C-alpha positions as CSV (number, residue, x, y, z in Angstrom):
1,M,30.4,-32.7,16.3
2,Y,30.4,-29.2,14.9
3,P,32.5,-26.2,16.3
4,I,30.1,-24.1,18.6
5,V,30.4,-20.5,18.5
6,S,28.6,-18.5,21.3
7,I,26.3,-15.8,21.0
8,L,24.4,-13.6,22.9
9,T,21.4,-12.2,21.7
10,E,18.2,-10.3,22.8
11,L,14.7,-12.0,22.5
12,P,11.0,-10.6,22.4
13,E,9.9,-11.2,26.1
14,A,6.9,-13.1,24.5
15,L,9.1,-15.4,22.4
16,H,11.3,-16.1,25.7
17,I,8.1,-17.1,27.5
18,S,6.8,-19.6,24.8
19,L,10.4,-20.9,24.3
20,A,10.2,-21.8,28.2
21,H,6.7,-23.2,27.7
22,Y,8.1,-25.2,25.0
23,L,11.0,-26.9,27.0
24,E,8.9,-27.2,30.4
25,Q,6.8,-29.3,28.1
26,H,9.6,-31.2,26.1
27,P,12.5,-32.0,28.7
28,D,14.5,-33.7,25.9
29,W,15.1,-30.3,23.9
30,D,17.6,-27.2,25.8
31,Q,17.2,-23.5,24.8
32,D,20.6,-24.1,22.2
33,Q,19.1,-27.2,20.3
34,V,15.5,-25.2,19.9
35,L,17.8,-22.2,18.7
36,T,20.0,-24.4,16.3
37,A,17.0,-26.0,14.6
38,A,15.0,-22.8,14.5
39,L,18.1,-21.1,12.7
40,S,19.2,-23.7,10.5
41,L,16.1,-24.2,9.2
42,F,15.4,-20.3,8.5
43,L,18.5,-20.4,6.7
44,L,17.4,-23.6,4.4
45,Q,14.2,-22.0,3.9
46,N,16.0,-18.8,3.0
47,G,18.1,-19.7,0.4
48,E,21.4,-20.9,2.4
49,C,21.4,-24.4,0.9
50,D,25.2,-25.4,1.8
51,R,25.7,-28.7,3.3
52,Q,26.8,-28.0,6.5
53,T,23.5,-26.0,7.4
54,T,21.7,-29.1,6.0
55,S,23.5,-31.5,7.8
56,V,23.2,-28.9,11.3
57,C,19.6,-28.6,10.4
58,L,19.0,-32.5,10.1
59,D,21.0,-33.6,12.8
60,T,19.4,-31.6,15.3
61,L,15.7,-32.4,14.1
62,L,16.4,-36.3,13.6
63,K,17.8,-36.4,16.9
64,H,14.9,-35.2,18.7
65,S,12.1,-37.2,16.1
66,A,12.7,-40.7,17.9
């Protein structure tokens, strides 16, 4: 669908724990999808309103809304 780039990042432990808890409760999501949704939504809300970012955000969120 979209070209994929791998990143390595450090998270505060509290976010990691919250993410793990969320993923346990929502097995249809995975870590990559949550981070993609969060990052694309952040960018949209903070001025990066290009079509590709909007498309990634909507595709990620709508895929899991059903």
